[in-house]
C-alpha positions as CSV (number, residue, x, y, z in Angstrom):
1,M,63.5,28.5,66.7
2,S,62.6,32.1,67.2
3,I,59.5,33.7,65.7
4,I,61.5,35.9,63.3
5,K,63.5,32.9,62.1
6,E,60.2,30.9,61.5
7,L,58.9,34.0,59.6
8,K,62.0,34.0,57.4
9,E,61.5,30.3,56.7
10,S,57.9,31.0,55.7
11,L,59.1,33.7,53.3
12,K,61.5,31.2,51.7
13,E,58.5,28.9,51.1
14,I,56.5,31.8,49.6
15,V,59.4,32.7,47.3
16,K,59.6,29.0,46.3
17,E,55.9,28.9,45.7
18,S,56.4,31.9,43.4
19,G,58.8,29.8,41.3
20,Y,62.2,30.8,42.8
21,E,64.8,29.4,45.1
22,E,66.8,31.5,47.5
23,D,68.4,30.3,50.7
24,D,69.8,33.5,52.0
25,L,66.9,36.0,51.8
26,A,67.7,39.7,52.0
27,F,65.0,40.1,54.7
28,S,65.3,43.0,57.2
29,L,63.5,45.7,59.1
30,S,62.4,48.4,56.7
31,Q,64.4,51.6,56.3
32,R,61.1,53.2,55.1
33,K,58.6,52.8,57.9
34,D,56.0,54.6,55.7
35,L,56.1,51.6,53.3
36,G,56.0,48.8,55.9
37,D,57.6,47.0,58.8
38,Y,59.9,44.8,56.7
39,Q,61.5,44.7,53.3
40,L,62.4,41.8,51.0
41,N,65.1,42.9,48.6
42,D,65.7,39.7,46.5
43,A,64.0,40.6,43.2
44,L,67.1,42.0,41.6
45,K,69.2,39.1,42.6
46,L,66.6,36.6,41.4
47,A,66.2,38.5,38.2
48,S,69.9,38.0,37.4
49,K,69.7,34.3,38.4
50,Y,66.5,33.5,36.4
51,H,66.8,36.1,33.7
52,E,63.4,37.7,34.4
53,N,62.2,41.2,35.0
54,P,62.7,42.1,38.7
55,I,59.3,43.9,38.9
56,Q,57.5,40.8,37.6
57,I,59.3,38.6,40.1
58,A,58.4,41.1,42.9
59,E,54.8,41.1,41.8
60,K,54.6,37.3,41.9
61,I,56.1,37.1,45.4
62,A,53.9,40.0,46.6
63,G,50.8,38.3,45.2
64,N,51.5,35.2,47.4
65,L,52.4,37.3,50.4
66,K,48.9,38.9,50.2
67,K,47.3,35.5,50.5
68,D,48.9,35.0,54.0
69,A,46.9,36.6,56.8
70,R,50.1,37.4,58.7
71,F,51.2,40.0,56.1
72,I,49.4,43.3,55.4
73,N,50.2,46.4,53.5
74,V,52.2,44.5,50.9
75,N,53.6,46.9,48.3
76,I,56.4,47.2,45.8
77,A,58.8,50.1,45.6
78,G,61.6,51.0,43.1
79,P,63.0,48.3,40.9
80,G,61.4,45.5,42.9
81,F,61.8,46.1,46.6
82,I,58.9,44.3,48.4
83,N,57.6,46.0,51.6
84,F,55.1,44.6,54.0
85,S,53.8,44.8,57.6
86,L,52.7,42.2,60.2
87,S,49.1,42.0,61.2
88,D,48.0,43.0,64.7
89,E,46.8,39.5,65.4
90,F,50.2,38.0,64.5
91,L,52.1,40.5,66.6
92,C,49.9,39.9,69.6
93,K,50.2,36.1,69.2
94,S,54.0,36.5,68.9
95,M,54.2,38.5,72.1
96,N,52.2,36.0,74.0
97,L,54.4,33.2,72.8
98,I,57.5,35.0,74.1
99,I,55.8,35.8,77.4
100,E,55.0,32.1,77.7
101,N,58.6,31.1,77.0
102,K,61.5,33.5,76.3
103,E,63.2,30.7,74.3
104,N,60.7,31.5,71.6
105,N,62.6,34.7,71.0
106,I,66.1,33.2,71.0
107,D,67.9,31.2,68.3
108,K,70.2,28.6,69.9
109,E,73.5,27.7,68.2
110,E,74.8,24.2,67.5
111,E,76.4,22.6,70.5
112,K,80.1,23.5,70.8
113,K,82.7,23.4,73.5
114,I,84.5,26.7,73.6
115,F,87.6,27.5,75.7
116,M,87.9,31.2,76.4
117,D,91.1,33.0,77.5
118,Y,90.6,36.5,78.7
119,G,91.5,38.7,81.7
120,G,95.3,38.2,81.5
121,A,96.1,39.8,84.8
122,N,99.8,39.7,85.8
123,I,100.8,38.5,89.3
124,A,102.4,41.2,91.4
125,K,101.0,44.0,89.3
126,T,97.9,46.0,90.1
127,L,95.0,45.7,87.7
128,H,94.9,48.9,85.7
129,V,92.5,50.5,83.2
130,G,94.0,48.5,80.4
131,H,92.7,45.3,82.0
132,L,89.0,46.5,81.9
133,R,88.4,45.8,78.2
134,S,89.7,42.2,78.3
135,A,87.7,41.3,81.4
136,N,84.6,43.2,80.4
137,I,84.3,42.1,76.7
138,G,85.4,38.6,77.5
139,E,82.9,38.2,80.3
140,A,80.0,39.5,78.2
141,V,80.9,37.3,75.2
142,K,81.1,34.3,77.6
143,R,77.6,35.1,79.0
144,L,76.2,35.6,75.5
145,S,77.8,32.3,74.3
146,R,76.2,30.4,77.2
147,A,72.9,32.1,76.6
148,L,72.9,30.9,73.0
149,G,73.8,27.3,74.0
150,Y,77.6,27.0,73.9
151,N,79.4,25.0,76.5
152,V,82.1,27.5,77.7
153,I,85.1,27.1,79.9
154,S,86.8,30.3,80.8
155,D,90.4,30.9,82.1
156,V,92.0,34.1,83.4
157,H,95.4,32.8,82.3
158,F,97.5,34.7,84.9
159,G,100.9,36.0,83.9
160,D,102.4,34.3,87.0
161,I,105.9,33.7,85.7
162,G,108.4,35.6,83.6
163,R,110.4,38.8,84.0
164,Q,108.0,40.6,86.4
165,S,108.6,37.8,88.9
166,G,112.4,38.3,88.7
167,M,111.9,42.0,89.1
168,V,109.8,41.8,92.2
169,I,112.0,39.2,93.8
170,S,115.2,41.2,93.0
171,E,113.7,44.3,94.7
172,I,112.7,42.4,97.8
173,K,116.2,40.8,97.9
174,E,117.6,44.3,97.8
175,E,115.4,45.6,100.5
176,H,115.6,42.5,102.7
177,P,118.9,40.7,101.8
178,N,118.9,38.6,105.0
179,L,115.6,36.8,104.4
180,P,116.1,33.0,104.3
181,Y,114.6,32.9,100.8
182,F,117.9,34.1,99.5
183,D,120.1,31.8,101.7
184,E,121.3,29.0,99.5
185,N,122.1,26.9,102.6
186,Y,118.7,27.4,104.3
187,K,117.3,24.0,105.5
188,G,114.2,25.2,107.4
189,D,110.5,25.4,106.5
190,Y,109.9,28.3,104.2
191,N,106.3,28.5,105.6
192,D,107.7,29.5,109.0
193,I,109.5,32.6,107.7
194,D,108.3,35.8,109.4
195,F,107.8,37.9,106.4
196,E,104.5,39.6,105.3
197,I,103.8,41.4,102.0
198,T,100.7,43.4,101.2
199,E,98.8,44.6,98.2
200,D,100.2,48.1,98.8
201,D,103.8,46.7,98.9
202,L,103.3,45.0,95.5
203,G,101.8,48.2,94.1
204,R,105.0,50.0,95.1
205,I,107.6,47.3,94.4
206,Y,107.0,46.4,90.8
207,P,107.1,49.9,89.3
208,L,110.3,50.6,91.3
209,A,111.9,47.4,90.3
210,N,110.9,47.9,86.6
211,T,112.5,51.4,86.6
212,K,115.7,50.2,88.2
213,A,116.1,47.3,85.7
214,K,115.5,49.6,82.7
215,E,118.1,52.1,84.0
216,D,120.7,49.6,85.2
217,P,122.0,46.8,82.9
218,K,123.5,45.0,86.0
219,K,120.1,45.0,87.7
220,M,118.5,43.7,84.5
221,E,121.1,40.8,84.4
222,E,120.2,40.0,88.0
223,V,116.5,40.0,87.2
224,I,117.1,37.6,84.2
225,E,119.1,35.3,86.4
226,I,116.5,35.2,89.2
227,T,113.8,34.6,86.6
228,R,115.8,31.7,85.2
229,K,116.4,30.1,88.6
230,L,112.7,30.5,89.5
231,E,111.7,28.7,86.3
232,E,114.2,26.0,87.1
233,G,112.7,25.4,90.5
234,H,114.9,27.4,93.0
235,K,113.3,26.5,96.3
236,G,113.7,29.9,98.1
237,Y,112.6,32.0,95.1
238,N,109.6,29.7,94.5
239,A,108.6,29.9,98.2
240,L,108.7,33.7,98.1
241,W,106.9,33.9,94.8
242,N,104.1,31.6,96.0
243,K,103.6,34.0,98.9
244,I,103.5,36.9,96.5
245,K,101.1,35.1,94.2
246,E,98.7,34.4,97.1
247,V,98.5,38.0,98.1
248,S,98.3,39.2,94.5
249,I,95.7,36.7,93.3
250,K,93.4,37.6,96.3
251,D,93.6,41.3,95.3
252,I,93.0,40.6,91.6
253,K,90.0,38.3,92.3
254,G,88.6,41.1,94.5
255,V,88.7,43.6,91.7
256,Y,87.3,41.1,89.2
257,K,84.5,40.3,91.5
258,K,83.7,44.0,91.9
259,I,83.3,44.4,88.1
260,G,81.3,41.1,87.8
261,T,84.0,39.1,86.1
262,T,84.4,35.4,87.0
263,F,86.3,32.5,85.6
264,D,86.0,28.7,85.7
265,L,89.7,28.4,85.9
266,Y,92.3,30.6,87.6
267,E,95.3,29.1,86.0
268,G,98.6,30.8,85.1
269,E,101.4,30.5,82.6
270,S,103.3,28.4,85.1
271,D,100.6,25.7,85.0
272,C,101.8,24.7,81.5
273,Y,105.4,23.8,82.6
274,P,104.8,20.1,83.0
275,Y,103.8,20.0,79.3
276,I,106.9,21.9,77.9
277,P,109.6,19.2,77.9
278,E,107.5,16.7,76.0
279,M,106.3,19.4,73.6
280,I,109.8,20.6,72.8
281,N,111.2,17.1,72.4
282,E,108.4,16.2,69.9
283,M,109.0,19.4,68.0
284,R,112.8,18.7,67.8
285,K,112.2,15.1,66.8
286,K,109.8,15.9,64.0
287,G,112.1,18.7,62.7
288,Y,109.8,21.7,63.4
289,L,112.5,23.6,65.3
290,R,115.6,25.1,63.7
291,K,118.5,27.0,65.2
292,S,118.6,30.7,64.8
293,E,121.3,32.8,66.6
294,D,121.5,30.1,69.4
295,A,117.7,30.2,69.9
296,E,115.3,27.7,68.4
297,V,112.4,28.9,66.1
298,I,109.5,27.6,64.1
299,D,109.0,28.9,60.6
300,V,105.4,30.0,60.2
301,K,105.5,31.9,56.9
302,E,103.1,30.7,54.2
303,D,103.4,31.1,50.5
304,T,100.2,33.3,50.4
305,D,101.6,35.9,52.9
306,K,101.7,39.4,51.4
307,E,103.2,40.9,54.6
308,P,106.4,39.8,56.5
309,M,105.8,36.9,58.9
310,P,108.8,36.3,61.1
311,P,109.5,32.9,62.6
312,L,108.3,32.2,66.1
313,V,111.0,31.9,68.8
314,V,110.2,28.9,71.0
315,V,113.4,28.3,72.9
316,K,115.7,31.1,74.1
317,S,119.4,30.9,73.6
318,N,119.9,30.0,77.2
319,G,117.4,27.1,76.9
320,G,114.6,29.0,78.7
321,A,111.0,29.4,77.9
322,L,109.3,32.5,76.4
323,Y,105.7,33.7,76.2
324,A,105.4,31.6,73.0
325,T,106.7,28.5,74.6
326,R,104.2,28.8,77.4
327,D,101.3,29.7,75.1
328,L,102.0,26.7,72.9
329,A,102.3,24.4,75.9
330,T,99.0,25.9,77.3
331,I,97.3,25.0,74.0
332,K,98.7,21.5,74.4
333,S,97.4,21.3,78.0
334,R,93.9,22.6,77.0
335,M,93.5,20.2,74.1
336,E,94.6,17.2,76.2
337,R,92.4,18.1,79.2
338,F,89.3,19.6,77.5
339,N,89.4,18.9,73.8
340,P,87.5,22.1,72.9
341,D,86.0,22.7,69.4
342,E,87.3,26.3,69.5
343,I,89.7,28.4,71.6
344,W,89.1,32.1,71.8
345,Y,91.6,34.7,73.0
346,F,90.7,38.3,73.9
347,A,93.6,40.7,74.0
348,D,94.9,44.0,72.8
349,N,94.8,44.5,69.0
350,R,98.5,45.0,69.1
351,Q,99.0,41.3,69.8
352,S,97.4,40.1,66.6
353,L,100.6,39.3,64.8
354,Y,101.9,37.3,67.8
355,F,98.8,35.3,68.1
356,E,98.8,34.6,64.3
357,Q,102.3,33.2,64.8
358,V,101.3,31.1,67.8
359,F,98.2,29.7,66.0
360,R,100.2,28.8,62.9
361,A,102.9,27.1,65.0
362,A,100.2,25.2,66.9
363,R,98.6,23.9,63.7
364,K,102.0,23.1,62.0
365,T,103.2,21.1,64.9
366,G,99.9,19.3,65.4
367,L,99.1,20.7,68.9
368,V,95.5,21.2,67.8
369,N,93.2,19.0,65.7
370,K,92.6,20.1,62.1
371,E,89.0,20.9,63.0
372,T,89.8,23.0,66.1
373,K,89.4,26.7,65.5
374,L,91.8,29.2,67.1
375,G,90.4,32.7,67.3
376,F,92.0,36.0,68.3
377,Y,89.6,38.8,69.1
378,G,91.5,42.0,69.6
379,F,90.2,45.2,71.2
380,G,91.1,48.9,71.1
381,T,92.0,51.1,74.0
382,M,90.2,53.4,76.5
383,N,91.8,56.8,75.9
384,G,91.9,60.1,77.7
385,E,90.5,63.3,76.2
386,D,93.9,63.8,74.5
387,G,93.3,60.6,72.5
388,K,96.1,58.7,74.2
389,P,95.8,55.7,76.5
390,F,94.1,56.8,79.8
391,K,96.5,57.8,82.6
392,T,96.6,59.4,86.0
393,R,97.4,63.1,86.4
394,D,101.0,62.4,87.0
395,G,101.3,60.4,83.8
396,G,101.2,57.0,85.3
397,V,98.9,54.1,84.4
398,M,95.7,54.4,86.4
399,S,94.7,51.4,88.5
400,L,91.2,49.9,87.9
401,K,90.5,50.4,91.6
402,E,91.2,54.1,91.2
403,L,89.0,54.3,88.1
404,I,86.1,52.6,89.9
405,K,86.5,55.1,92.8
406,I,86.4,58.1,90.4
407,V,83.0,57.0,88.9
408,T,81.6,55.9,92.2
409,D,82.5,59.2,93.9
410,E,81.0,61.1,91.0
411,E,77.8,59.0,91.0
412,E,77.4,59.3,94.7
413,K,76.9,63.1,94.3
414,K,73.8,62.3,92.2
415,V,72.2,59.5,94.3
416,N,69.2,60.6,96.3
417,E,69.6,59.0,99.7
418,D,65.9,59.8,100.5
419,I,65.0,57.3,97.7
420,V,67.7,54.6,98.2
421,G,68.4,55.1,101.9
422,K,71.4,56.6,103.5
423,E,72.9,53.2,104.2
424,N,72.6,52.2,100.5
425,K,73.9,55.4,98.9
426,T,77.5,54.3,98.4
427,K,76.5,50.8,97.3
428,V,74.1,52.1,94.7
429,A,76.6,54.7,93.5
430,E,79.2,52.0,93.0
431,M,76.8,49.7,91.2
432,V,75.7,52.4,88.8
433,G,79.2,53.7,88.4
434,I,80.7,50.3,87.5
435,S,77.7,49.6,85.2
436,S,78.4,53.0,83.5
437,L,82.0,52.1,82.9
438,K,81.1,48.6,81.5
439,Y,78.3,49.8,79.3
440,A,80.4,52.6,77.8
441,D,83.2,50.1,77.2
442,L,80.8,47.8,75.3
443,I,79.1,50.4,73.1
444,P,81.9,50.8,70.6
445,Y,82.8,47.9,68.3
446,R,85.3,45.7,70.0
447,E,88.3,46.9,67.9
448,T,87.5,50.6,68.2
449,D,89.3,53.0,70.6
450,Y,87.1,55.3,72.7
451,I,87.4,58.3,74.9
452,F,86.8,58.1,78.7
453,S,84.3,60.8,79.9
454,K,82.8,60.3,83.3
455,D,80.3,63.1,82.8
456,K,79.0,61.4,79.6
457,F,79.1,57.9,81.0
458,L,77.1,58.8,84.1
459,S,74.5,61.0,82.5
460,L,70.9,60.1,82.9
461,D,70.3,61.2,79.3
462,G,71.5,59.4,76.2
463,K,73.0,56.1,75.6
464,T,74.3,55.4,79.1
465,A,73.9,52.8,81.8
466,P,72.1,55.2,84.3
467,Y,69.5,55.8,81.6
468,L,68.9,52.1,81.1
469,L,69.0,51.2,84.8
470,Y,66.6,54.0,85.8
471,S,64.2,52.9,83.1
472,V,64.3,49.3,84.3
473,V,63.7,50.4,87.9
474,R,60.7,52.5,86.7
475,I,59.1,49.6,84.8
476,K,59.6,47.3,87.8
477,S,57.8,49.9,90.0
478,L,54.9,50.1,87.4
479,L,54.6,46.3,87.4
480,K,54.5,46.2,91.2
481,K,51.6,48.7,91.2
482,A,49.8,46.8,88.5
483,D,49.9,43.6,90.4
484,E,49.0,41.5,87.4
485,K,48.7,37.7,87.8
486,C,48.4,36.8,84.1
487,Y,50.1,38.6,81.3
488,M,48.7,38.6,77.8
489,V,48.7,41.0,74.8
490,T,45.3,41.1,73.1
491,K,45.0,44.6,71.7
492,L,47.1,47.4,70.1
493,K,46.5,51.1,70.0
494,G,49.0,52.6,67.5
495,T,52.5,53.0,66.1
496,E,54.3,53.0,69.4
497,D,52.9,49.6,70.4
498,R,53.9,48.2,67.1
499,K,57.4,49.7,67.2
500,L,57.9,48.1,70.6
501,M,56.8,44.7,69.4
502,L,58.8,44.8,66.2
503,T,61.9,45.8,68.3
504,L,61.3,42.8,70.6
505,L,61.1,40.5,67.6
506,N,64.5,41.7,66.4
507,L,66.3,40.4,69.5
508,P,67.4,37.0,68.2
509,T,69.0,38.6,65.1
510,V,71.0,41.0,67.3
511,L,72.1,38.2,69.6
512,T,73.2,36.0,66.7
513,N,75.1,38.9,65.1
514,S,76.8,39.9,68.3
515,L,78.1,36.3,68.9
516,K,79.2,36.1,65.3
517,I,81.5,39.1,65.6
518,K,82.4,38.6,69.3
519,S,81.4,42.2,70.1
520,L,78.6,43.6,72.2
521,N,78.1,46.9,70.4
522,E,75.0,45.9,68.5
523,L,73.4,44.4,71.6
524,S,74.3,47.6,73.5
525,D,72.7,49.7,70.8
526,Y,69.7,47.3,70.8
527,I,68.9,47.6,74.5
528,Y,69.1,51.4,74.2
529,E,66.7,51.3,71.2
530,L,64.3,49.0,73.1
531,T,64.4,51.2,76.2
532,S,63.9,54.4,74.2
533,A,61.0,52.9,72.4
534,Y,59.4,51.8,75.7
535,N,59.9,55.2,77.3
536,S,58.3,56.9,74.3
537,F,55.4,54.4,74.6
538,Y,55.2,55.0,78.4
539,N,55.2,58.8,78.1
540,S,52.4,58.7,75.5
541,N,50.1,56.4,77.4
542,K,48.6,56.4,81.0
543,I,49.1,52.7,81.4
544,L,47.7,52.1,84.9
545,T,44.7,54.5,84.5
546,E,43.7,53.4,81.0
547,K,39.9,52.8,81.0
548,D,39.9,50.2,78.2
549,E,40.7,47.1,80.4
550,K,41.8,45.0,77.4
551,L,44.2,47.7,76.3
552,K,45.4,48.3,79.9
553,S,46.1,44.6,80.4
554,S,47.9,44.4,77.0
555,W,50.1,47.4,77.9
556,I,51.0,45.9,81.3
557,A,51.9,42.6,79.6
558,L,54.0,44.4,77.1
559,S,55.8,46.3,79.9
560,K,56.5,43.0,81.6
561,L,58.0,41.6,78.4
562,V,60.2,44.7,77.9
563,Y,61.3,44.4,81.6
564,D,62.2,40.7,81.3
565,T,64.0,41.3,78.0
566,N,66.0,44.2,79.5
567,I,67.0,42.1,82.5
568,Y,68.1,39.3,80.2
569,I,70.3,41.6,78.2
570,L,71.7,43.5,81.2
571,N,72.7,40.1,82.6
572,I,74.6,39.3,79.4
573,L,76.3,42.7,79.5
574,G,77.1,42.2,83.2
575,L,75.3,45.3,84.4
576,E,73.7,45.1,87.9
577,V,70.3,46.8,88.5
578,P,69.7,48.5,91.9
579,E,66.4,48.1,93.7
580,K,65.9,51.8,93.8
581,M,67.5,54.7,92.0
């Protein structure tokens, strides 16, 4: 249990000793620092509950607070708001407990098994800017969940089947009609076919095939037919598609690795196919499916719905599978193989209705246990300065590789090779550039759109990754010069020391809140606040030349604690720290 949580429990006991019961105390950092560090705003609520004067209630509680040596400057403001500060002795003791074990500043969650679905890359398509948010937010939430004690299994859930496969194969067939993959009478080994395809080929083929299919109905019919045959197990198409998948997955994994995103499972939609026949048969047998214009659907509308809720199409008119079929079968697979307590999906906000339909269908048909929670956590888009989804100059969707290159090239102009070394200049620029992209992506609340601005993201001033990373590098340099062997806080000097300590004590609250809403905006704000508080403290004090040895040692210990806390948070956010900057 964290120190701040223990403090809250102590306050509950003090309120109880004063004659009142309240489980959910309105206890928070004070908005009026001139009145105290914290405020307790329960007197009005207790007055309504116990039919007493709020001022008298506040006076009773304040009287008991004053008896506890941890609390100083206890006072009452307004209609019963209780303000108080923490004693220097208690703050020093708290810092030393955290230095001794960082777990003393973290509140672990109850054990749960969480299955996380994020990333969602499509085979044969280049990762573009739209893929950043799913990978970045999902990865950070996964790291946060594990830090707070959850058992997490993550899956990229490749889009490795469906219409894009038919499009790519149809275009290759048009360009290379004599390949054995398209010969229905071919009896040889498909692995011996002399045909190579590259990442660049795929980058060209899919957009071309997509345009042709949209403009030519006959081409679209061919795409649909190829897709159907692929799903039914056509040997030639599957051999070619497997070759495409191998090249595409290698490329996608490379980009994910560059942005620090990893998965426990690299499965795709096609991995659920063994589960589909049994699932559909069960749904038909139990009467969950009904015919609708030759397709088969599940009704998911509920009596309490105030908005339209269309049925979910599960089987196409030609008997084929859809996204929904595969998503439901994937849920069945995950439940049977992993039996998670919760399954979390991270995808674009615009998919919220679809996921609600899928979740309802999964519950209605018994694919998940009654206790299993299914959660959709949508996110907004990265937009250009025109407020529209970010694109290239020619109006196309920008690849994630290109976006990384833009910020890397810009950052490389700023990197001082005399400091980092000529051989490390590009590496440091890429590290800082990617961190800048990721941090800027995590600052807004998950569902909020934001504007891409490389100048703003890469600035050394303000709420940016370069500002955070530079500060961490500077603290590391200070600690190296200090060469301390034992870190302890025994003395305070003034308000800046206190502000730093109070900010450190607030970490567990921020971590818990961030996990609750599955968004890193509060934690991103927090690390900026902590770093700014430290920089203010650093600029006001000559730490290494301080003559009061007790104070100097305390300041170095506090610097070490801020450094360790920042590294801990940066790791959750997925930001890498260069050795020099």
